[in-house]
C-alpha positions in Angstrom: -3.5 7.7 -9.6 -1.4 4.6 -9.9 -2.0 3.1 -13.3 -0.1 -0.1 -12.7 -1.4 -1.1 -9.2 -2.8 -4.4 -10.4 0.0 -5.3 -12.8 2.7 -7.8 -11.9 5.8 -6.2 -10.2 8.0 -7.2 -13.1 5.8 -5.4 -15.7 4.3 -2.3 -14.2 4.1 -0.6 -17.6 1.6 -1.7 -20.2 4.0 -1.6 -23.1 7.2 -3.2 -21.8 9.6 -5.3 -23.8 12.4 -7.6 -22.6 15.7 -6.0 -21.7 17.3 -8.7 -23.8 15.5 -7.4 -26.9 17.0 -3.9 -26.4 20.5 -5.5 -25.8 20.2 -7.4 -29.1 19.3 -4.1 -30.9 22.3 -2.4 -29.4 24.6 -5.2 -30.4 23.2 -5.4 -34.0 23.7 -1.7 -34.6 27.1 -1.6 -33.0 28.3 -0.2 -29.8 31.5 1.7 -28.9 32.7 4.1 -26.2 31.4 7.0 -28.2 27.8 5.7 -28.5 25.0 7.7 -27.0 21.6 6.0 -26.8 18.4 8.1 -26.7 15.1 6.6 -25.6 12.3 9.1 -26.0 9.8 6.8 -24.3 11.8 5.6 -21.3 8.9 3.9 -19.5 10.3 1.7 -16.7 13.9 1.8 -18.1 14.4 -1.4 -20.0 16.4 0.3 -22.7 18.5 2.0 -20.0 19.1 -1.4 -18.4 20.2 -2.8 -21.7 22.5 0.1 -22.4 24.2 -0.4 -19.1 24.5 -4.1 -19.7 26.1 -3.4 -23.1 28.6 -0.9 -21.6 27.1 2.2 -23.3 28.8 5.2 -22.0 25.9 7.7 -22.3 22.2 7.1 -22.1 19.4 9.7 -22.4 15.9 8.8 -21.5 12.7 10.9 -21.7 9.6 10.0 -19.6 6.7 12.3 -18.8 5.1 9.9 -16.2 6.8 10.4 -12.9 5.7 7.0 -11.6 7.4 5.2 -14.5 10.4 7.4 -14.2 10.6 6.5 -10.5 10.5 2.8 -11.3 13.3 3.3 -13.9 15.5 5.1 -11.4 14.9 2.4 -8.8 15.8 -0.4 -11.2 18.9 1.4 -12.4 20.0 2.1 -8.8 19.4 -1.5 -7.8 21.4 -2.8 -10.8 24.3 -0.6 -9.9 24.5 -1.8 -6.3 26.7 -4.7 -5.7 24.7 -7.8 -4.9 24.9 -9.2 -1.4 25.6 -12.9 -0.9 
């Protein structure tokens, strides 16, 4: 069952938040090379994307829905790939 078939490709999860919001939270609470971020509700990986953008060394995400986890993995892989011009 695909829960997000009819949703926009940018928001395939019903409870998403902007990556920028998570980035602001990380910056407010401080970040350093020893920081580990835990997201117990990974969803499509916006917090993971923010952690990567902020240079967080270790990120742990928990997601029980395999489809959302797949989307998160795809997004992280795409953001790690060098862009082609």
